[in-house]
N, C-alpha and C positions, 0 to 999 in steps of 0.2 A: 482606677479601672484602665485597663490597656486599650488605648485607642484603636478602633477598627481601621485596618489598612484600606487606603484608598486607591491604590495603584499596584500593578503587579510588582513593580520595581521598587516598592517601599521598603524602607530598612528592615521591618519585621520578616519580609518575605524574600529579601535580595539573596541570601545564601541558597535557598530552595530553587529560587528562579534560575540561578547561575548553574546550579546542577542539572536541572530539568533541560534547560536551553543547550547546554554544553553536549548533553547525550543526544539531543535533537540535531545538534550539528555534526555529530559524529556519524550518525546514521544517515543524515541527510547527504553528506558528502559521499558515502559508500553507494548509495542509490544513484545520485546523479553522476558521480565521477566514473564509475564502473560501467554505466550504460553508454556513456560517451566513448568508453574505450573498447566496446565491443568489436568495432570493424578491426581495431589492431590486433586484439586477442584472437580473433579468427584467422586473420593473415599470419599471425606468428605460430599459433599452436595447431591449426588445422582442425580436423574433425568438426566442420561447420554445421553438420546436423546436430550436434550437441550444444551450439552455442544458445539456443533458448533456455537450456537446463543451466546456464551459468546464472540466470536470473530465477528460474523456475525452482531449482533445488533449493536456493536460498529461500524463496518465499514458501516454500512446502514446509521445511523445518521451522521457520519463523513462525507460521500459521499455528503449527503443533505446540511449539514452546510457549506461544502467547496463551493459548487456553490451559496449559499445563501451570503456568505460572499463578494464575488466579487464585487457587486455594492457598498457595505457598504465601502470596502477598496478604491474604487476611490472616494466616495463622503464625507467619513468622516475622511479617513486617515489611514495609518498604524499604527500610534501610539495609537491611541484609540482601534482599533480592536486587537491590541497586548494585551493591558490589559485586555480587556474583555476575550480574547481567554484562556490566562493563568490562570485566576481566575476560569473560568468555568471548565477547563480541571482538574486543580489540586484539587479543592474542591469536585467534583463529584468523581473523583477517590479515593480520602482518604475516602469518605463515602461508597464507594463499599467495601472497606475492612471490613466494619461491617456487610456484607451480611451473613445471616443465611440460605438461601435456593438458590437454582439455579434460579427460577423466580426473586427473589430479585437481584441477581447478575447481570442477564442479564438486568433488568431494569435500574440499576444504570451504567452499562457498556453503555447503549444506551444513557444516559445523558452525560457521560463522552465522547462519540463520538462526541457530538455537539461541546465541547470545542476543540476535537482533529482536527475536520475539520477547525474551525477557526484559530487553530495554524498552520496547513498546508498552508492554503492559505495565511495567514499574512506572514509567513516566506518565502514563494516562492515571493510573491510580494515585500517583503522587499530587497531580494537579487537582484532582477530584477531592482528596482528603486534605490538602494543606491550605488551599485558597479559600476564602469566604465565598458564599453563593454568589454575591454580586459581581465577584471578579473571575469566576470560573471560566465564562465565556471569553473574557479578555484573555485569560491565561492560555486557553487553548489557541485563540487567535495569534497571541505572540508567539506560541510555539510553531504555529505555522509559519510565522514571519521569519523566524531562524531558519526554516527550510528554504524561504524566499531569499534571504541573504546568502545562505550557501548556493542558492540557485545562480547567483550572480558572481560569488567568488569561486563556487565549486568548479564549474566548467573552465573559469580562467586558470585555475591550479591545474586542472586535469590537462588542459591544452597545453600549458607549459611543460607539463611532465611528459605528455606524448610528443611534444616537439622536441625537446632537449634530453629527455631521459628515456623512459619507456613506461608501458602501461602497468608493469609490475610496482612502480612507484605510488600509483594510485591506491594500491593495497598496502604498501609498507607504511603510508601515512596513518593507518590505523593506531600503531603504537603510541606516537606522541599525542594524538588527539584523545586516545583512551586515558592515558595519564592524567591530563588536564581534567577530564571529566570525573575520574576517580577522586581526584585531590579536592575538587569543589564539593562533591556530595557525600564524603565519607561518613559524616556524623550528623547530618542536618535532617534526615527523613525520620518519620514516625515508625514506632514499632507496630505490633499487631493490633487491629481493631476487631478482628473476628475470632472465632473459637478455633483452636487447634483441631484438626479433624483426623490427625494420625497419618497412616500410610497414603500414598499416592494411589489413585484408581487406576491400576496397570491395565486392567481389561478395557476401561474406557479409552486409554491412550492407544491401545493396540487397535480397537474397533474404529476410533477417529482416524488414526493413522491409515488403516486399511481403506476407509471411505475416501480419504484425500488422495491417496495414492492411485486407487482404482480409477477415480473421476480423472485425474491428471492423465493417465495413459489412455483414457478413452478418449480425450480431446487431443492428445498429442499425436495420435496415429490417424484418426479420421479415416478409418477403414472398417471392414467387417469386424475387425477384432474390437472395435470400439463398443459393439454390442455386448460382447463377452465382459468387457471392463465395466460397462454400465450395469450389467446384471450384478457383478461384484460390489459395485458401490451401493446399490439397492439393498442387496443382502446385508451388507455392513450397517446400513442405516437401520434397517429393522432390527438387527441384533442389538444396537446400541439403545434404541428406545426401550427394547424389552429389558436390557441391563440397567438403565437409568432408572427405571420404574421400580426395580428390584432392590436396587442398591441404596444404602443409607446416605453415602456421599459420593455420588457419581462426578466424573471430571466435569461435565457440564450438566447443569440441572435443566430439565426440559422447560420448567417455569421461567427460565432466564432467556429463552430463544425462541420457543414454540408459540405461546400466546401474545396477543396484542398487549402492549405496544411494542415490546421487545422484538417480535417477528418482523413487524414493519421496518423498525430502525435497522435490523440485521440485513434483511432482504433488498431494501433500497439502497442503502450504501454498498452493499455487496455487488449488486448488478451495475451501479453507476461506475464503480471502481473497475469491475471486469471489463466493461466496455470502453473506458478510457485508457486503462493500461494495455489492452489489446493494440490499441494505436500508439500511445506514448512510448512504450518499451523500445519499440523498433524505429522511432525517428532518426536516430544517428544511422542505423543501417540504410534507411530509406535516403538521407541526405548525402551519406558518402558513396552508396553503390548506385542510387537511382539518379542522383544529381551530380555526382562527381564532385563534391565539395572537399576542400583540404580538410586536414586534421583538425585544425584549430576551429574552423567553421563547424565541423562535425561535432566537437566537444561542447561548442555553445548551442547546440540545436536543442537540447534539452532544457534551456532556460525559458522560453515563453511559456510553456505549460507551467513550470514550476512558479514563476513570478505570478501567473494568472492564479494559481492555486492559493498563493499567499494573499493576493488581492481579495480574492472572494472570502477567504476566512476572516480577513479584517472587516470586511463589509457586513459578514454575517454577524460579528460580534457587536456591531453598531445597529444593525437592524433589529437585533434581538431586544433592544431596549423598547422598541416600540412595536414589534410584531411577535406572534408566537413562533417558537422554533419549528414547527411543522410547515407554517407558511413560508419561512425562509428556505427549508428544504425543498419545497415545491419550486420556488423561484430558481434555485440553483439548477434544477433539472431543465426549467425553461430556457436557461442559457446554455447548459451542456449539450442538450439535444440538437438544437439548431447549429450549433458550433461543429459538432461531429458531422452533421449533414453538410456543412458548408466544407469542412475538411475533405470529404470524400470528393465534391465537386472540384476543389483546387487542385488536388492531386491528380484527378482524372483529366482535368483540362491542362495540366502542366502550367500551374499558375506560378507566378513569381515566388520565389522562397520567402521574402519578407511578408508576402500577403498570407502564404501558409502558415507562417510563424504567427500572424496575428489571429488567426483561426484558432491555432493550438492554445493561444493565450486565453481567448474566450472560453475555450473548453475547460481550461484549468480555473478559471473564475467559478464557473458552475460547480465543478467538484470541491472546491474550497468552501463555498456558501453551504453546501448540502451536508458535508461531512463535519463541518464544525458546529452546525446546528443540531445534528445528530447526537454528537458528544455531549453538548450542553444539555439537551433534553434527556439524554440518558442518566446524567448525574441529577437532574432533578426528580427522576423517577425512582431513584435507588437509595435504599438506606446505607449510610456509610459502612456498617458491619457487613455488608454484602458486596461493596464496591469492587472488591479484587475480583471475586467470581464473575459478577454480572459485567464488569468491564472487560474482563478477559474473553467472555462468551461473545461479546459484541466485537471485540477486537479479532477474535478468531474468525467471525463471518466476514469482517472487513478484509482480512489477510487473504481468506478464500477468494475475494474479488481479486486481489493483487495477484495471486498464485494462478488462478484459472485464466485471468486476463492474459498474463504472459504466456501462459501455455496455448491458449485459443489463438492469440496473435501468431505466435511463432509457428504453430501447426498450419494455419491458412497461408501464412506467408511463404514458408518453405514448401508446401505442398504445391502451390500454384507455380512457384519458381522451377521447382523439379518438372513438373508437367510441361513446362514451356521450353526449359533448356535441355531436358533429359537428365541432368544432374547438377550438383551444387558446385563442383570445381571450379566452373567459370566464375561464379561469384567469389569464390575465396580469391582467385587470382586477380580478380578486378579489385578487391579490398587490399591485396598485397602490391598492387600497382604493376603487375607482371602480365598483362592481356593485351592482345593486339587490338587496334582501333576499331575494326569492324565488330569483332566479338565483343567488345567494351560497349558499344551501342546496344546490342541484342541483349546482354546481361542487364543493362541500365534499364531498358524498357521493361524487362521481365520483372524486376525488382519493384518499379513504380506501379506497374499494373496490379501486382500482388498485393501491394501496400494499400492501394486504394480499395481493393476488396477487403483487406483487413479492417479498414475504418468502417466499412459499410457494416461488418459483422459487429464491431464495437457499437455502432449506432442502435442496433436492434438490441443488444444486451442493455445499454443504458435505457431505452425505452421501457423495458421489463421493470426496471428499478423505479422509473417514474409512477407505474401502475401501483407499486408497493407502497410508494410514499404517499399516494393519493388515498389509497385505503386506510393508511396510518391516521391521515388527517381526519378522515370520515370518523375513525374509530374515537379518536380524541375528542371531537366536537360531540359526539353522542354520549361519551363519558361524562363530559362536562355538563351537558344538559340533563342528563340522568341525575347527577350529584345536585343539581339546583332544583330539581323537582319538575313536577309536570307543568307548572304555570310558565316555567323559563322558555319552554319550546313555543308557547303561543304568545309570548312578549315580542313586541316589535324589535327588529334588529337582531 
């Protein structure tokens, strides 16, 4: 009898762990490194009004690719999807390093997002299917730890590139990292678990894309035009529900995201990520333009939240041995929400940068705890033959949180700066280091004030996530009592 593995890095699981964590490192560096380089990109390429789309375009296509990947993971297997994902992600990211204009960079980042979505879905399915149940939470936590390690190493590498080379090299590094990940995982993942369902649901993809794009434009403009885009998003939603009910194999099955407990898992994590990403994606811009920090300090500014996220995921995996996943999720919210509130206070009162970074760390701890517990609970609730689809549906909701968080944060930030300064050219000059001292002070004050408001918006969004998590826990408690029978409700404790 083959012994049951006792550790994530046990000999039986080592090849899979190397491949999964290598792809996590690749995605982590791109998320952290490019965020740190945003000020340099804006100063070099101009078109600062498009700067949020460097992040948003990637997240948009990543979100769509994540959910599209689900049926393919079930039908063709993790192994083939892993190869496709890494090749698309690394090659498009490398090509983005040659961008000579902001529109070109945004377009290539959108292409890279397709690979990123495939990487995320494939990695999540691999952990859920390859590791035994008693190691799933630890494997998700280890995956988050890789993000944390890259949170330490990534900004250091990015800072060196920004200091001695240029922001282009933050993207060029995709190629060697992609080759390493591809070599590690070429042959070690499983084949299909589910039934091959034939062609992709093209109508479903179009409707989901329309919903996502319409919502993005609604929050991107923050004007009367937003009502038009919100109407389009509502129409796309209604049409998709009708389509999903009539189609045998829809892109996202309604039963995988609408009823509890899947609805609670999706909405709670999506709102938490939306609120936190609205704040975190623009930390480098705040540090550089609002506080006048150097390129090196700016590159490191993404570190506190990332390390906090890793710490929270590790705590979640340990607390899960003694407490329910839903309890750990709520605990994460009770850390994240006060941290965002303190972040608003710190930025508003012009607190010292180290104190502000400490608050960002705490916000990350809350996110890590809740999201890791949600993934573990998802795996416990789902049959392996459906893990690709169910996991992709959940990750789609999570990615919506990332996408709309970046869009909302960027829209609020740029709208308020524009209203204060009249236009964004002064901010670009500030980032490029070519602005007069008096104008520099005015621009820095505008950026700092706008960023404080962005954090406040994120606080409201994360609080909505807490409400969803509380309802989920109530549903799970009632379901547990119903399963035990009427006598259980009357029993003490």
